[in-house]
C-alpha positions in Angstrom: -38.0 63.7 -6.0 -38.7 65.1 -2.5 -35.8 65.6 -0.2 -35.3 65.6 3.2 -34.2 69.6 3.4 -37.5 70.2 1.1 -40.1 68.4 4.2 -41.9 70.9 6.1 -42.9 69.9 9.5 -46.0 70.0 11.5 -46.6 69.9 15.3 -49.9 68.8 16.6 -50.5 69.7 19.9 -53.9 68.6 21.6 -55.1 68.5 25.6 -55.1 64.3 25.3 -53.1 62.2 24.2 -55.2 60.6 22.2 -56.3 63.1 20.0 -52.7 63.8 19.5 -51.6 61.0 18.3 -55.1 60.2 16.3 -54.4 63.3 14.6 -51.1 63.0 13.9 -51.6 59.8 12.3 -54.5 60.6 10.5 -52.7 64.0 8.6 -49.6 61.3 8.2 -51.7 59.2 5.7 -52.6 62.2 3.7 -49.4 64.5 4.0 -46.6 62.0 2.9 -44.3 64.7 2.1 -44.6 66.5 5.9 -43.3 65.4 8.6 -45.5 65.3 12.0 -45.2 65.1 15.2 -47.4 65.4 18.4 -47.2 67.2 21.8 -50.0 66.5 24.7 -48.9 69.6 26.8 -47.5 72.9 26.5 -43.9 71.8 28.1 -43.6 69.1 25.5 -44.4 71.3 22.2 -42.0 74.0 23.7 -39.4 71.3 24.1 -39.8 70.1 20.9 -39.6 73.6 19.7 -36.2 74.0 20.8 -34.9 71.5 18.8 -36.5 71.9 15.4 -38.2 74.8 13.8 -42.0 73.5 12.2 -43.4 75.7 9.7 -47.2 75.1 11.0 -48.2 74.3 14.6 -52.0 73.0 15.0 -53.6 73.9 18.7 -57.0 72.1 19.8 -58.7 75.2 21.7 -58.4 73.9 24.7 -54.6 74.0 24.5 -54.7 77.1 22.5 -56.4 78.5 25.7 -53.9 77.2 27.8 -50.6 78.0 26.1 -51.0 80.3 23.2 -49.6 83.2 24.8 -46.5 81.8 25.6 -46.6 79.9 22.6 -47.0 83.3 20.2 -44.3 85.2 22.4 -41.5 82.0 21.8 -42.9 81.9 18.1 -42.4 86.0 17.5 -38.9 86.0 18.8 -37.5 82.6 17.6 -39.6 81.4 14.8 -40.9 84.3 12.7 -41.8 82.1 9.8 -44.1 79.5 11.8 -48.1 79.9 11.6 -50.2 79.1 14.2 -53.6 77.2 13.5 -56.3 76.4 16.0 -58.9 73.4 15.7 -62.3 75.5 16.3 -65.1 73.8 18.3 -67.3 76.7 19.8 -65.4 79.3 21.6 -66.9 81.8 23.0 -66.8 85.2 22.2 -64.2 86.3 25.1 -62.3 83.0 24.5 -61.9 84.1 20.9 -60.8 87.5 21.8 -58.2 85.8 23.7 -56.8 83.2 21.1 -56.8 85.5 18.4 -54.3 88.4 20.2 -51.8 85.5 19.8 -50.8 85.8 16.1 -53.3 82.8 14.8 -53.6 82.2 10.9 -55.8 80.1 10.8 -59.1 78.6 12.3 -59.7 75.2 11.5 -63.2 73.3 11.9 -63.6 70.4 14.0 -66.8 68.9 12.5 -65.7 67.8 8.7 -63.6 65.1 7.5 -59.9 64.2 7.5 -59.7 64.7 4.1 -61.2 67.9 4.3 -59.3 68.8 7.5 -56.2 67.8 5.6 -56.9 70.3 2.8 -57.3 73.2 5.4 -53.9 72.3 6.7 -52.0 72.5 3.5 -53.8 75.7 3.0 -52.5 77.0 6.1 -49.1 75.6 5.7 -48.8 77.3 2.1 -49.6 80.9 3.9 -53.3 81.1 3.3 -55.2 82.9 6.3 -58.5 80.4 7.3 -61.6 81.9 9.0 -65.1 79.2 9.2 -67.9 80.6 7.7 -69.8 80.7 11.1 -67.7 82.9 12.7 -66.8 85.3 9.2 -68.6 88.2 10.6 -66.4 88.1 14.6 -63.1 87.7 12.3 -60.9 89.3 9.9 -57.5 88.8 8.5 -55.5 91.8 9.8 -52.4 93.8 8.3 -49.9 91.4 8.7 -51.7 88.2 7.9 -53.0 87.2 11.4 -56.6 86.6 12.6 -58.1 89.2 14.1 -61.6 89.7 16.1 -63.6 92.6 13.9 -64.8 95.5 14.8 -68.4 95.3 17.3 -70.5 97.5 14.9 -73.1 96.7 17.9 -71.3 97.9 20.6 -72.4 101.5 20.6 -75.9 101.5 20.2 -77.7 102.5 23.0 -80.4 101.2 25.1 -83.3 103.0 23.0 -81.6 102.2 19.9 -81.4 98.3 20.3 -85.2 98.6 21.4 -85.7 100.1 18.4 -83.8 97.5 16.3 -85.3 94.5 18.1 -88.9 95.2 17.1 -88.2 96.6 13.6 -86.5 93.6 13.1 -89.6 91.2 14.2 -91.3 93.1 11.6 -93.4 96.0 13.3 -94.0 99.1 11.5 -92.3 102.5 13.0 -95.7 103.3 14.0 -95.9 100.1 16.0 -92.5 100.6 17.3 -93.6 104.1 18.3 -96.6 103.1 20.4 -94.9 100.4 22.2 -92.1 102.3 23.2 -94.6 105.3 23.9 -92.5 107.7 21.8 -93.1 109.7 18.7 -92.7 108.2 15.1 -90.0 110.5 14.5 -88.0 109.4 17.1 -88.4 105.8 15.7 -87.2 107.2 12.5 -84.2 108.9 14.1 -83.1 106.0 16.0 -83.6 103.9 13.0 -81.6 105.8 10.8 -79.1 106.2 13.8 -78.7 102.4 14.0 -78.6 101.3 10.8 -75.7 103.8 10.1 -73.8 102.5 12.6 -74.2 98.9 11.8 -73.9 99.7 7.9 -77.2 98.3 6.6 -79.2 99.6 4.6 -82.5 97.5 4.7 -85.2 95.6 7.0 -84.1 92.1 5.7 -80.4 92.7 6.8 -81.2 94.3 10.0 -83.3 91.1 10.8 -80.2 89.0 9.4 -77.9 90.8 11.7 -80.2 90.7 15.0 -81.1 86.8 14.4 -76.8 86.4 14.2 -76.4 88.3 17.5 -78.8 86.7 19.3 -81.6 89.2 19.6 -84.2 87.9 17.8 -85.3 84.0 16.8 -85.1 83.1 13.4 
């Protein structure tokens, strides 16, 4: 039989009271062995944290952008075992960079069923690091178990290399690329070799996928 001392605590913190209450009540239906509370402001969340230490804090992305920095400082000093999870729903790269500076160990998809969401919560509660598939190329798990923004392999490409990359990804031959850019085929081959080495890509198919994913060409 589960005793009170064994129960884990989760705090849900969303920007709107309705989201907070709905999510907390929904999780209570599935996670009957957990104590779940909610807060709709950073101030209320910090007040709750001073009273008791949860094992998991779940933030929606708006609250993560507003409060994750101060919350991270509080957790790192007073609650080293607590984990932070952020409900992900289309954060821009810059927003993702900011949020992941703050000891986040799980990104949770918003567009899933409550049952699926609950499974993700359970996994995060049990120490798993969670990364949605659509951002897997942008995020990795760091050495301490927190999520980190992956190195942008394309950040160091020159403008000329990008010119060559886009055309090759579109299916143009080396000769056609040389004609369009008015450079020699030897130069195109050199740019192609360097950019593929920089991106750690071995063939045109993967190069095309990378260009589509980065928004350089359309599928």
